[in-house]
C-alpha positions in Angstrom: 0.0 0.0 0.0 3.0 2.3 0.6 4.0 2.0 -3.0 0.5 2.5 -4.3 0.2 5.8 -2.1 3.5 7.1 -3.6 2.4 6.5 -7.1 -0.8 8.3 -6.4 0.9 11.2 -4.8 3.3 11.3 -7.7 0.3 11.4 -10.1 -1.4 14.2 -8.3 1.8 16.4 -8.3 2.0 15.9 -12.2 -1.6 16.7 -12.7 -1.4 20.0 -11.0 1.1 21.1 -13.7 -0.8 20.1 -16.6 -3.0 21.7 -19.4 -6.1 20.6 -21.1 -5.5 18.8 -24.4 -8.5 16.8 -25.6 -11.0 17.7 -28.3 -14.7 17.8 -28.4 -17.2 15.6 -30.7 -16.9 16.9 -34.3 -20.2 17.3 -36.2 -20.6 16.4 -39.8 -23.2 18.4 -41.4 -22.8 17.2 -45.2 -21.7 14.4 -47.0 -20.6 14.6 -50.8 -19.8 11.6 -52.9 -18.7 12.9 -56.4 -16.4 11.7 -59.3 -13.1 13.3 -59.9 -10.6 13.4 -62.8 -8.6 10.6 -61.0 -11.4 8.5 -59.2 -14.0 9.5 -56.5 -13.9 11.8 -53.8 -15.8 11.7 -50.6 -16.2 15.0 -48.6 -17.4 15.2 -44.9 -18.0 18.7 -44.0 -17.6 19.7 -40.4 -18.7 22.6 -38.1 -15.3 23.4 -36.3 -11.7 23.1 -36.7 -11.0 20.2 -34.5 -8.6 17.5 -35.8 -10.0 14.0 -36.4 -8.9 10.5 -35.5 -8.9 8.1 -38.5 -8.4 4.3 -38.0 -7.8 2.7 -41.5 -8.0 -0.8 -42.5 -8.9 -3.2 -45.4 -9.9 -6.6 -46.5 -9.8 -8.0 -49.9 -10.9 -5.1 -52.3 -12.4 -3.1 -49.6 -10.7 0.0 -47.9 -12.5 1.2 -44.6 -11.8 4.4 -42.7 -13.3 4.6 -39.1 -13.6 8.1 -37.8 -14.1 8.5 -34.1 -15.4 11.5 -32.0 -17.6 12.5 -34.8 -21.5 12.7 -35.3 -23.6 12.7 -38.5 -26.1 15.6 -38.4 -27.7 15.7 -41.7 -31.4 15.2 -42.5 -31.3 13.7 -46.2 -29.4 10.4 -45.9 -30.4 9.0 -49.3 -27.1 9.6 -50.9 -24.7 8.1 -48.3 -24.4 4.8 -50.5 -23.4 5.1 -54.3 -22.9 2.0 -56.5 -20.4 2.4 -59.2 -19.8 6.0 -58.8 -16.8 5.8 -61.4 -15.1 3.0 -63.4 -13.0 0.9 -61.1 -14.9 1.8 -57.8 -17.7 -0.7 -57.2 -19.2 1.0 -54.2 -18.8 4.0 -51.7 -20.8 3.9 -48.3 -20.8 6.3 -45.5 -22.5 4.9 -42.3 -22.8 5.5 -38.5 -21.1 2.8 -36.3 -22.1 4.4 -32.9 -23.2 7.4 -31.2 -19.9 9.1 -32.0 -18.3 7.4 -34.8 -18.7 7.2 -38.6 -17.4 4.5 -41.2 -16.6 5.2 -44.9 -16.1 2.1 -47.0 -14.7 2.2 -50.6 -14.7 -1.1 -52.5 -12.8 -1.5 -55.6 -14.2 -3.7 -58.8 -11.0 -5.6 -59.3 -8.6 -4.4 -56.6 -8.1 -2.6 -53.3 -8.3 1.2 -53.9 -5.6 3.5 -53.0 -7.2 6.2 -50.7 -5.8 9.5 -49.7 -7.4 10.9 -46.6 -6.6 14.6 -45.7 -8.2 17.4 -43.6 -8.9 20.3 -45.5 -10.9 23.7 -45.1 -14.2 21.9 -45.9 -13.4 19.1 -43.3 -12.3 15.6 -44.1 -11.5 14.5 -47.7 -11.0 11.0 -48.9 -9.7 10.7 -52.6 -10.0 7.2 -54.0 -8.3 5.8 -57.0 -7.5 2.4 -58.7 -5.3 1.4 -61.4 -8.6 1.3 -63.7 -9.5 4.8 -62.9 -5.9 6.2 -63.2 -5.6 4.6 -66.6 -8.8 6.1 -68.1 -7.3 9.7 -67.3 -4.7 11.6 -69.2 -1.3 11.9 -67.5 -0.8 15.3 -65.7 2.3 16.9 -64.5 2.8 16.5 -60.7 1.9 19.5 -59.0 3.8 21.0 -56.0 2.1 20.7 -52.6 0.6 23.8 -51.1 3.0 25.7 -48.6 0.9 24.5 -45.7 0.4 21.0 -46.9 2.7 18.3 -45.5 4.3 15.5 -47.7 2.1 12.2 -47.5 2.9 9.6 -45.0 2.8 6.4 -46.8 1.6 3.3 -44.8 2.2 -0.1 -45.8 0.5 -3.6 -45.9 0.2 -6.1 -43.2 -2.3 -8.8 -43.3 -6.1 -9.4 -44.1 -8.7 -9.3 -41.6 -12.2 -7.7 -41.2 -12.2 -3.9 -40.6 -13.0 -3.6 -37.0 -10.1 -1.7 -35.8 -7.0 -0.1 -37.1 -3.9 1.8 -36.7 -4.5 5.4 -35.5 -3.5 8.2 -37.9 -4.5 11.4 -36.2 -4.5 14.6 -38.2 -3.4 17.5 -36.1 -3.5 20.3 -38.3 -6.2 23.1 -38.4 -8.7 24.5 -41.0 -6.0 26.7 -42.6 -3.7 23.7 -42.9 -3.8 20.4 -44.9 -2.3 17.1 -44.0 -2.4 13.7 -45.8 -2.0 10.1 -45.2 -2.0 7.8 -48.3 -3.3 4.3 -47.6 -2.1 1.7 -49.9 -2.0 -2.2 -49.5 -4.0 -4.6 -47.3 -4.7 -3.1 -44.2 -3.4 -1.0 -41.2 -4.5 -2.5 -37.8 -1.7 -3.8 -35.8 -2.1 -5.0 -32.1 -3.4 -1.9 -30.7 -7.1 -1.4 -30.0 -7.7 2.2 -29.0 -11.5 2.0 -27.9 -13.5 -0.4 -25.8 -17.2 -0.6 -24.6 -16.6 -3.3 -21.7 -15.5 -0.9 -19.1 -18.3 1.7 -19.3 -20.8 0.1 -21.8 -20.3 3.1 -23.9 -17.7 3.5 -26.8 -14.8 5.1 -24.9 -11.3 5.6 -25.8 -9.3 3.2 -23.5 -7.1 6.2 -22.5 -10.2 7.8 -21.0 -11.3 4.9 -18.8 -10.1 4.9 -15.1 -9.2 1.4 -15.0 -7.1 -1.3 -16.6 -8.7 -2.8 -19.7 -6.8 -5.1 -22.3 -8.1 -5.8 -25.8 -6.8 -8.7 -27.8 -7.7 -8.2 -31.5 -8.5 -10.8 -34.1 -5.1 -10.2 -35.6 -3.3 -11.6 -32.7 -5.5 -14.8 -32.6 -4.8 -15.4 -36.1 -0.9 -14.6 -35.9 -0.6 -17.1 -32.9 -2.6 -19.8 -34.6 -4.9 -19.7 -31.5 -7.6 -22.3 -31.4 -8.5 -22.1 -27.8 -9.1 -19.1 -25.5 -6.2 -20.4 -23.3 -3.7 -19.5 -25.9 -5.2 -16.0 -26.3 -5.3 -14.8 -22.7 -1.8 -15.6 -21.9 -1.0 -12.2 -23.7 -2.6 -10.3 -20.8 -1.0 -9.4 -17.6 -2.3 -11.1 -14.4 -4.5 -13.6 -16.4 -3.7 -17.4 -16.2 -5.6 -20.6 -17.1 -7.0 -22.2 -13.9 -8.9 -25.5 -14.9 -11.4 -26.9 -17.3 -13.3 -29.6 -15.2 -11.9 -32.5 -17.3 -12.0 -30.6 -20.6 -15.4 -28.9 -20.3 -15.9 -25.1 -19.3 -12.5 -23.6 -18.6 -11.9 -21.0 -15.8 -9.3 -18.2 -15.6 -8.0 -16.4 -12.9 -7.5 -12.5 -13.1 -5.6 -10.8 -10.3 -5.9 -14.0 -8.3 -9.5 -14.5 -8.5 -11.8 -16.5 -11.0 -12.9 -14.3 -13.8 -16.6 -14.5 -14.9 -17.0 -14.6 -18.8 -19.2 -12.6 -20.9 -20.1 -12.6 -24.6 -21.2 -9.1 -26.0 -21.8 -8.0 -22.4 -24.0 -10.8 -21.5 -23.1 -13.4 -18.8 -21.6 -16.7 -20.0 -22.3 -18.8 -16.8 -19.8 -21.8 -16.7 -22.7 -23.9 -15.1 -25.8 -22.7 -16.9 -24.7 -22.0 -20.4 -21.0 -22.5 -21.0 -20.5 -26.4 -20.9 -17.5 -26.6 -23.0 -14.6 -24.6 -24.4 -15.7 -21.4 -26.1 -15.3 -21.3 -29.9 -12.9 -18.8 -31.5 -14.1 -18.9 -35.0 -16.5 -16.0 -34.7 -14.7 -13.9 -32.2 -13.5 -10.6 -33.3 -11.6 -9.5 -30.1 -11.3 -10.3 -26.4 -11.5 -7.8 -23.7 -10.2 -8.4 -20.1 -11.6 -5.8 -17.6 -9.3 -5.8 -14.4 -10.7 -5.3 -11.0 -14.4 -5.6 -9.5 -17.0 -5.1 -12.2 -20.2 -5.6 -10.5 -21.1 -1.9 -11.1 -22.3 -2.9 -14.5 -22.2 -6.7 -14.8 -23.5 -7.8 -11.5 -22.2 -10.9 -9.4 -18.5 -11.5 -10.1 -15.4 -12.2 -8.3 -13.2 -9.2 -7.8 -10.4 -9.9 -10.0 -12.1 -9.1 -13.3 -14.1 -10.2 -16.2 -13.5 -11.4 -19.6 -15.6 -10.4 -22.5 -15.9 -11.8 -25.9 -16.9 -9.7 -28.9 -18.3 -11.5 -31.8 -18.0 -10.6 -35.5 -20.5 -8.3 -37.2 -21.8 -8.1 -40.8 -19.8 -6.2 -43.2 -20.9 -3.5 -45.6 -19.2 -5.1 -48.6 -18.9 -8.6 -49.8 -16.3 -10.7 -48.1 -15.5 -14.4 -48.3 -12.7 -16.3 -46.6 -11.9 -20.0 -46.2 -9.3 -21.3 -43.9 -8.1 -24.9 -43.4 -5.6 -25.8 -40.6 -3.9 -29.0 -40.2 -1.3 -30.0 -37.4 0.3 -32.6 -35.1 -1.8 -35.4 -33.6 -4.2 -35.5 -36.5 -5.5 -32.1 -36.1 -7.9 -30.9 -38.9 -9.9 -27.7 -38.7 -11.8 -26.0 -41.9 -13.4 -22.8 -41.1 -15.3 -20.2 -43.2 -16.2 -16.5 -42.8 -18.8 -15.0 -45.3 -20.3 -11.5 -45.1 -21.8 -8.8 -47.1 -25.0 -6.9 -48.1 -28.4 -8.9 -48.9 -30.0 -5.9 -50.7 -28.9 -3.0 -53.1 -29.1 -0.2 -50.5 -27.0 -2.2 -48.0 -29.7 -2.1 -45.3 -29.7 -5.7 -44.9 -26.4 -7.4 -44.2 -25.3 -10.9 -42.9 -22.2 -12.6 -41.6 -21.8 -16.6 -41.4 -19.0 -18.3 -39.5 -18.6 -22.0 -39.4 -16.0 -24.6 -38.1 -15.5 -28.2 -38.0 -12.7 -29.7 -35.8 -11.3 -33.2 -35.4 -8.2 -34.0 -33.3 -6.4 -36.7 -31.8 -4.2 -35.8 -28.8 -0.8 -36.2 -27.1 -2.8 -37.8 -24.3 -3.1 -41.6 -24.8 -6.4 -42.6 -26.5 -7.9 -39.3 -26.4 -9.7 -37.8 -29.3 -12.1 -34.9 -29.8 -14.8 -33.5 -32.3 -16.8 -30.5 -32.7 -19.1 -28.6 -34.8 -20.0 -24.9 -34.8 -22.2 -22.4 -36.8 -23.0 -18.7 -36.2 -25.1 -16.7 -38.4 -25.8 -13.0 -38.0 -28.4 -10.9 -39.8 -28.4 -7.0 -39.4 -31.2 -4.9 -40.5 -31.0 -1.1 -40.7 -34.7 -0.3 -40.4 -34.0 3.4 -40.6 -31.1 5.9 -40.2 -31.8 5.8 -36.5 -32.8 2.1 -35.9 -31.2 -1.1 -36.4 -32.1 -4.7 -35.5 -29.6 -7.7 -35.3 -30.2 -11.2 -34.8 -27.3 -13.5 -34.0 -27.3 -17.2 -33.3 -25.0 -20.0 -32.4 -24.8 -23.6 -32.3 -21.8 -25.7 -31.0 -21.6 -29.4 -30.5 -18.5 -31.0 -28.7 -17.7 -34.6 -28.0 -14.5 -35.6 -26.0 -13.8 -38.0 -22.9 -13.5 -36.4 -19.4 -9.7 -36.0 -19.0 -8.6 -34.9 -15.5 -5.0 -34.9 -16.3 -2.4 -36.3 -13.7 -2.5 -36.8 -9.9 -0.3 -35.4 -7.1 2.1 -37.5 -5.1 3.5 -35.9 -2.0 4.1 -32.4 -2.4 4.4 -32.5 -6.4 2.7 -33.9 -9.5 3.5 -37.5 -10.1 6.6 -38.2 -12.2 4.9 -40.0 -14.9 4.6 -39.1 -18.7 2.4 -36.3 -19.5 0.7 -38.5 -22.1 -0.7 -40.9 -19.5 -4.5 -41.2 -19.4 -5.9 -42.4 -15.9 -9.1 -43.7 -16.8 -11.0 -45.0 -19.8 -11.2 -42.7 -22.7 -13.8 -44.9 -24.5 -16.4 -43.2 -22.4 -17.2 -39.8 -24.1 -19.4 -36.9 -23.0 -21.4 -35.1 -25.4 -22.2 -31.3 -25.3 -24.7 -29.1 -27.1 -24.9 -25.4 -26.8 -27.4 -23.0 -28.5 -27.5 -19.4 -28.2 -29.7 -16.7 -29.9 -29.6 -12.7 -29.5 -31.6 -10.1 -30.6 -30.1 -6.5 -30.3 -32.2 -3.4 -30.9 -30.4 0.0 -31.3 -32.5 3.2 -31.5 -31.3 6.7 -31.5 -34.0 9.2 -30.5 -31.7 12.1 -31.1 -28.0 12.7 -31.5 -27.6 12.7 -27.7 -30.1 10.2 -26.6 -29.9 6.4 -27.6 -31.4 3.2 -26.4 -29.9 -0.4 -26.8 -32.0 -3.6 -25.9 -30.5 -6.9 -25.9 -32.6 -10.1 -25.6 -30.9 -13.7 -25.2 -31.9 -17.2 -24.8 -29.5 -20.0 -24.5 -29.8 -23.8 -23.9 -27.2 -26.3 -23.0 -27.2 -30.0 -22.8 -24.6 -32.4 -21.4 -24.5 -36.0 -21.3 -21.8 -36.9 -18.8 -20.2 -40.2 -19.3 -16.8 -41.2 -17.7 -14.5 -43.4 -15.9 -12.1 -41.1 -14.2 -9.7 -40.5 -11.3 -11.3 -40.8 -7.9 -8.8 -41.1 -5.0 -5.0 -42.1 -4.7 -4.5 -44.9 -2.1 -1.8 -44.4 0.6 0.8 -46.3 -1.4 0.9 -43.4 -3.6 0.6 -45.5 -6.7 -2.7 -47.0 -6.8 -5.4 -44.8 -8.1 -9.1 -45.7 -7.5 -11.3 -44.9 -10.3 -15.0 -44.1 -10.5 -17.8 -44.7 -13.1 -20.3 -41.7 -13.5 -23.1 -41.1 -16.0 -25.7 -38.4 -15.9 -27.6 -35.7 -18.0 -27.9 -32.0 -17.4 -30.0 -29.4 -19.2 -30.0 -25.7 -18.7 -31.9 -22.6 -20.1 -31.3 -19.0 -19.6 -33.2 -15.9 -20.5 -31.7 -12.4 -20.3 -32.9 -8.9 -21.1 -30.8 -5.8 -20.9 -31.8 -2.2 -21.6 -29.3 0.5 -21.7 -30.3 4.1 -22.2 -27.4 6.7 -22.9 -27.8 10.3 -22.7 -25.3 13.0 -23.5 -25.8 16.5 -22.1 -24.0 19.5 -20.6 -24.4 21.2 -17.1 -22.6 24.5 -18.0 -19.2 23.8 -19.2 -19.3 20.2 -17.9 -20.1 17.3 -20.3 -21.9 14.2 -19.0 -22.5 10.7 -20.6 -25.2 9.2 -18.4 -26.1 5.6 -18.6 -29.1 4.1 -17.1 -29.6 0.2 -17.3 -32.1 -2.4 -16.3 -31.3 -6.2 -16.5 -33.5 -9.1 -15.8 -32.3 -12.7 -16.0 -33.5 -16.2 -15.2 -31.6 -19.5 -15.2 -32.9 -23.1 -14.9 -31.5 -26.4 -14.9 -32.3 -30.1 -14.2 -30.4 -33.3 -13.6 -31.6 -36.7 -15.3 -30.5 -40.2 -15.6 -27.9 -39.7 -12.9 -26.1 -43.0 -12.2 -22.9 -44.4 -10.7 -21.1 -47.7 -10.4 -21.3 -49.4 -7.1 -17.8 -51.1 -7.9 -14.9 -49.6 -10.1 -11.5 -50.7 -10.9 -8.1 -49.1 -9.9 -5.0 -48.5 -12.0 -1.3 -48.4 -11.1 -0.3 -44.9 -12.2 3.4 -46.0 -12.8 2.5 -49.1 -14.6 -1.0 -49.2 -15.9 -2.8 -52.2 -17.0 -5.4 -50.7 -19.3 -6.9 -54.0 -20.2 -8.4 -54.4 -16.6 -9.9 -50.9 -16.8 -11.2 -51.2 -20.4 -12.8 -54.7 -19.6 -14.3 -54.0 -16.3 -18.0 -55.0 -16.1 -19.5 -51.8 -14.7 -23.0 -52.0 -13.1 -24.6 -48.6 -13.1 -27.0 -47.9 -10.4 -29.4 -44.7 -10.4 -28.3 -42.1 -7.9 -31.3 -41.3 -6.0 -30.1 -38.1 -4.4 -29.4 -35.9 -7.6 -31.7 -37.7 -10.1 -34.5 -35.2 -10.9 -32.9 -32.4 -9.2 -33.9 -28.8 -10.4 -32.0 -25.5 -10.2 -33.2 -21.9 -10.7 -31.9 -18.5 -10.1 -33.5 -15.0 -10.9 -31.8 -11.6 -11.1 -33.1 -8.1 -11.4 -30.9 -5.1 -11.4 -30.6 -1.5 -12.1 -27.5 0.4 -12.8 -26.6 4.0 -13.2 -23.4 5.6 -14.4 -22.2 9.1 -15.3 -19.0 9.9 -17.2 -18.2 13.6 -16.4 -15.7 15.5 -18.3 -14.8 18.7 -16.2 -12.3 19.6 -18.9 -10.9 17.9 -22.0 -8.5 16.3 -19.9 -10.0 15.7 -16.5 -12.6 12.9 -16.5 -14.6 11.3 -13.6 -16.7 8.2 -13.6 -19.3 7.5 -11.0 -21.6 4.4 -11.0 -23.5 2.2 -8.9 -25.7 -1.1 -9.4 -28.3 -2.6 -7.2 -28.8 -6.4 -7.6 -31.5 -8.6 -6.2 -30.7 -12.3 -6.5 -32.4 -15.5 -5.4 -31.9 -19.0 -6.2 -33.2 -22.6 -5.1 -32.0 -26.0 -5.6 -34.5 -29.0 -5.1 -33.7 -32.6 -4.9 -36.7 -34.7 -4.5 -34.6 -37.9 -3.6 -32.8 -36.2 -0.7 -34.4 -33.1 0.5 -31.4 -32.3 2.9 -29.6 -31.2 -0.2 -32.2 -28.5 -0.9 -30.6 -24.9 -0.9 -32.2 -21.5 -1.0 -30.1 -18.4 -1.6 -31.1 -14.8 -1.5 -28.8 -11.7 -1.9 -29.4 -8.0 -2.4 -26.2 -5.9 -2.9 -25.2 -2.4 -4.0 -21.9 -2.1 -5.9 -20.4 1.3 -6.4 -17.5 2.6 -8.5 -15.6 5.9 -8.7 -12.6 6.5 -11.0 -10.8 9.6 -12.3 -8.6 10.2 -15.2 -6.2 13.1 -15.8 -4.1 13.6 -19.0 -1.2 16.0 -18.1 -0.1 15.8 -21.7 -1.7 14.3 -24.7 0.1 10.9 -24.6 -0.2 10.3 -20.9 -3.2 9.2 -18.8 -3.1 9.0 -14.9 -5.9 7.3 -13.1 -7.1 6.0 -10.0 -10.4 3.9 -9.1 -12.2 2.4 -6.1 -14.6 -0.3 -6.9 -16.5 -3.2 -5.2 -17.8 -6.6 -6.2 -20.1 -9.3 -4.7 -20.7 -13.0 -5.3 -23.7 -14.9 -3.7 -22.8 -18.0 -1.7 -24.6 -20.8 0.2 -24.1 -22.4 3.5 -25.4 -23.1 7.0 -24.3 -20.6 9.5 -23.7 -21.1 13.4 -26.4 -19.5 15.1 -28.7 -19.5 12.0 -29.5 -16.5 9.7 -28.8 -16.0 5.9 -25.3 -16.3 4.4 -24.1 -13.0 3.2 -22.4 -12.6 -0.1 -18.7 -12.4 -0.5 -17.5 -8.8 -1.0 -14.4 -7.7 -2.9 -13.1 -4.2 -2.6 -10.2 -2.9 -4.6 -8.1 0.4 -4.8 -6.1 0.8 -7.9 -3.7 3.5 -9.5 -2.2 3.5 -12.8 -0.7 5.2 -15.7 -1.4 4.8 -19.4 0.9 6.1 -22.4 0.5 6.3 -26.1 3.9 6.5 -27.9 5.1 6.3 -31.6 2.2 8.9 -32.8 -0.2 6.5 -31.1 0.8 3.3 -32.6 2.0 1.9 -29.3 0.1 1.9 -26.0 1.1 0.7 -22.6 -0.7 0.4 -19.1 1.1 0.2 -15.7 -1.3 -0.5 -12.8 -1.0 -1.0 -9.1 -3.8 -2.7 -7.1 -4.9 -3.9 -3.7 -8.0 -6.3 -3.5 -9.5 -7.6 -0.3 -12.2 -10.2 -0.4 -14.1 -10.7 2.8 -17.3 -12.7 4.3 -15.5 -15.9 3.1 -17.2 -18.9 4.7 -14.8 -21.0 7.0 -15.0 -23.6 9.7 -16.4 -22.6 13.1 -13.6 -23.4 15.6 -16.2 -23.6 18.3 -18.5 -26.0 16.6 -17.3 -29.6 15.8 -20.2 -29.9 13.2 -18.4 -29.5 9.8 -21.8 -28.6 8.2 -21.8 -25.2 9.9 -19.5 -22.3 9.1 -18.9 -18.6 10.2 -18.2 -15.8 7.8 -14.8 -14.4 9.1 -12.6 -15.7 6.1 -10.5 -13.1 4.2 -8.4 -13.3 1.1 -6.0 -10.5 -0.3 -4.5 -10.2 -3.8 -2.1 -7.2 -4.5 0.4 -6.5 -7.2 1.2 -4.5 -10.3 1.0 -5.3 -13.9 2.4 -3.7 -17.2 1.0 -4.3 -20.7 2.3 -2.9 -24.0 0.7 -3.6 -27.5 1.0 -1.8 -30.9 3.3 -1.1 -33.8 7.0 -0.2 -33.4 7.7 0.1 -37.2 5.5 -0.5 -40.3 5.0 -4.2 -40.3 6.6 -4.8 -36.9 3.9 -5.4 -34.2 4.4 -6.4 -30.5 2.2 -7.4 -27.7 3.9 -7.9 -24.1 3.0 -8.2 -20.6 4.4 -8.8 -16.9 2.4 -9.2 -13.7 3.6 -9.7 -10.1 0.5 -11.2 -8.2 0.7 -11.6 -4.2 -2.5 -13.6 -3.6 -2.9 -15.2 -0.1 -5.3 -16.2 2.6 -5.3 -13.5 5.4 -8.0 -14.8 7.6 -9.4 -18.4 7.9 -10.3 -21.4 10.3 -10.0 -24.0 7.6 -6.8 -23.2 5.8 -3.5 -21.7 7.3 -3.3 -18.0 7.2 -0.6 -17.0 4.8 -1.3 -19.9 2.4 -1.3 -19.0 -1.4 -4.4 -18.8 -3.5 -4.3 -21.9 -5.6 -3.5 -21.7 -9.2 -2.0 -18.1 -8.9 1.7 -17.6 -9.8 3.7 -14.8 -8.3 5.2 -13.9 -11.6 3.8 -14.0 -15.3 5.4 -12.5 -18.3 4.7 -12.8 -22.0 6.4 -11.4 -25.3 4.9 -12.0 -28.8 6.3 -10.0 -31.9 5.6 -10.4 -35.5 7.5 -8.6 -38.5 6.3 -8.6 -42.0 8.6 -7.6 -44.9 6.9 -4.6 -46.6 8.5 -4.3 -49.9 10.6 -5.9 -52.6 10.5 -9.3 -53.9 9.9 -10.9 -50.4 7.1 -8.7 -49.7 4.4 -10.5 -47.6 6.8 -12.8 -46.0 6.6 -12.5 -42.2 8.0 -14.1 -39.0 6.7 -14.3 -35.5 8.0 -15.3 -32.1 6.9 -15.3 -28.5 8.1 -16.3 -25.0 5.6 -17.1 -22.2 6.6 -17.6 -18.5 4.4 -18.7 -15.7 5.7 -19.1 -12.1 5.0 -22.0 -9.8 1.6 -22.4 -8.4 0.1 -23.8 -5.3 -2.2 -26.9 -6.2 -4.8 -26.2 -3.6 -5.8 -24.0 -0.8 -4.0 -26.4 1.6 -0.8 -25.8 -0.4 -0.2 -29.4 -0.1 1.5 -29.6 -3.5 3.1 -27.2 -6.0 3.0 -27.2 -9.8 6.4 -26.2 -11.2 7.0 -23.0 -13.2 7.7 -23.2 -17.0 8.8 -21.0 -20.0 7.3 -21.9 -23.3 8.7 -20.6 -26.7 6.5 -20.4 -29.8 7.4 -19.3 -33.3 5.6 -18.8 -36.8 6.3 -18.0 -40.5 3.8 -16.4 -42.7 3.5 -15.5 -46.3 0.7 -13.5 -47.9 0.1 -12.4 -51.5 -3.0 -11.0 -53.0 -6.0 -13.1 -51.6 -3.8 -16.0 -50.3 -2.1 -16.4 -47.1 -0.3 -19.4 -45.5 1.1 -19.8 -42.0 3.1 -22.3 -40.0 3.0 -22.0 -36.2 5.5 -23.9 -34.0 4.1 -24.2 -30.5 6.3 -25.2 -27.4 9.3 -25.0 -29.8 11.7 -26.5 -27.2 9.1 -29.4 -26.1 9.1 -28.2 -22.5 7.0 -30.2 -20.0 4.6 -28.2 -18.1 1.2 -28.0 -16.5 -1.5 -25.5 -17.7 -3.6 -25.6 -14.6 -4.7 -27.7 -11.6 -8.1 -28.4 -9.9 -7.1 -30.8 -7.2 -4.7 -33.5 -6.1 -6.2 -35.8 -8.7 -6.5 -33.0 -11.4 -3.3 -31.5 -12.8 -3.7 -30.5 -16.5 -0.5 -31.0 -18.7 0.3 -28.7 -21.5 0.9 -30.0 -25.1 4.5 -30.9 -26.1 6.1 -29.5 -29.4 3.4 -29.1 -32.0 3.2 -27.8 -35.6 0.0 -26.3 -37.1 -0.2 -25.2 -40.8 -2.9 -22.8 -42.0 -4.0 -21.8 -45.6 -6.4 -19.1 -46.1 -8.2 -17.8 -49.4 -10.3 -14.7 -49.9 -12.4 -14.2 -52.8 
């Protein structure tokens, strides 16, 4: 805390000396799309002389410019899309992508247009040409640039992905000056994402958020050949894989505590709707919000949350097919199609699909999964849009709990050894449907409504580890069978109002959330007798041929679960000046749940909780590239149990104090965040030392996590991208009657670090050839809260080679290059999850 206080005082001292530097929202009053002597010109006329931020990207034959901090204020919107304005240009579209952002899309007929973006006296001008349009015009002598115009800054190609984010090219000249950037080649995104909606539920620059939020864009996922979320999240400081319940729903720790997962801001509960690994095929980016997030997202542990943002329909045709093959008979074809469905572009679609089949380095294990995700977006009017999104995922695999602990370490046996019978496979089916309604009442008042239904079914079928006997080699197995079926219903309404009180600007968010979750158990059965296996010298025949006799489990068969949540939240983002921002917010949740077991009523549980979760944060920007911030926030999580003396069990409460500094360097291409935090979780249930009955507890337990984190991402030079992180996490038990005070929280390493970098040759005969390399370090971890055993530290090295030309791309990813033996996570003494050895994965991709 002394270090945190010093950093806070230093930030205040610097803030006193600073001057305002931020700009207001720029209003676009006119849009003109007109032919020129060399192509087409798009003119966005503005009302003031503020500079604009332009994010440029491209895919296939389509150029995209995303312009932030802008509002479209015109009545006639019929000419915002033109088909074939000139020869060589197939279409030009100007559209709104948010309350304060515009998008300009230029699609070539046969090639990617060359687009020049400049700010002039009239506003922002985009001049588009192709080789076709240039060839139809007579040659002209080059004109000398005006005295006030700077020479063009030429950007260069990298790789192709859909245009959702791009490299910032900020024009800093005023109306009596001109500045240009010339955009050629395939796209300009890089690893830096400047905006996020997760932290505030409004489209806010990350530099203006008083907290630590990290965004992993699609480009990183593709460059690293990541198929599972585990491989993506290792790029973020303070985040580590925890466990996956035998290959089912994975959990991750953020700042020492389990992170609840969300998709497009809606809860992905690992019991009620996420029964297996999330699919990455339709994920556009992954956002990690550090610290308590109950102020907007409700019940959650205090370490943070993880939000998956899915792909959205594109305004122009886009078709991509990928095929990946790798070690252990890994095969994975995917497709990504998108585009408009009518001539005016008001109806658009996107379709992602994937199939995967793989054997494993784990003996006898194989997996298979199917996935499809259609999206349909309808722009009903300039102010109203409706979007439908669906997902279906089917996953089949055996329950694989990994290895077991012997003494104070994981057993010294091959990582490939399977301790059970993999011929018994579980089957999981997940279905999701979303409906989003966005309506803007005026330029300052908008409503977003999200309605979601999910269902998930799991047929649990396994022979797995149960208990290691005293000889430390004989492992008792258990045979389980049972079905689980869950449904969820969620309704969210977010009303956003922008207004001023004098010179102070406000962005007010009011939200209401209703949620219901139900579940039931069926066909539960266990075997009265099961075999054992020698972990050092297994006799699999005795396991595979064992005559199991399943008997119904009367306790859980027919059991039903349900929970209901109603919540209201309010948040105000207050801009006192352009460089001094305050965020105030609070959320009230009312939660109740029940579990009913007709076969054994003693298992019945009722839980009720009502909690208010506040947050206050401040951001000060003493100079344009630096943001100093501080925040206080709380989180809560309901819990069940029986208290000595009776009464209701109170929720666990997490409180955090955090300070940090964010920086933008190299003209905004590189961003960093340094954060210091202190989290205390109280009301933890623990044994009552004065009551010998283990069924009764008291709420005096406490856990604490404190540390610091550093994240860096962006582009160092054209074609050279980097994403790196380091975290120090000191997470321990500070009060408890069950576990020793001072014990480490399980699965939380003291130190983690990551570095991934990629370079693509920009010109010459080798243009399009790229190389990537990464190193990932995870410190040793306690295997359980008893700290009875330890999982060792590891350093993993990855590498990659890429080649991209026109619409073709190929990649080779080498994972765990030095074949290091390591454990990804651990759940208990009978569940230590080994990491994969050296593997090779090749991907070819076509766009057409």
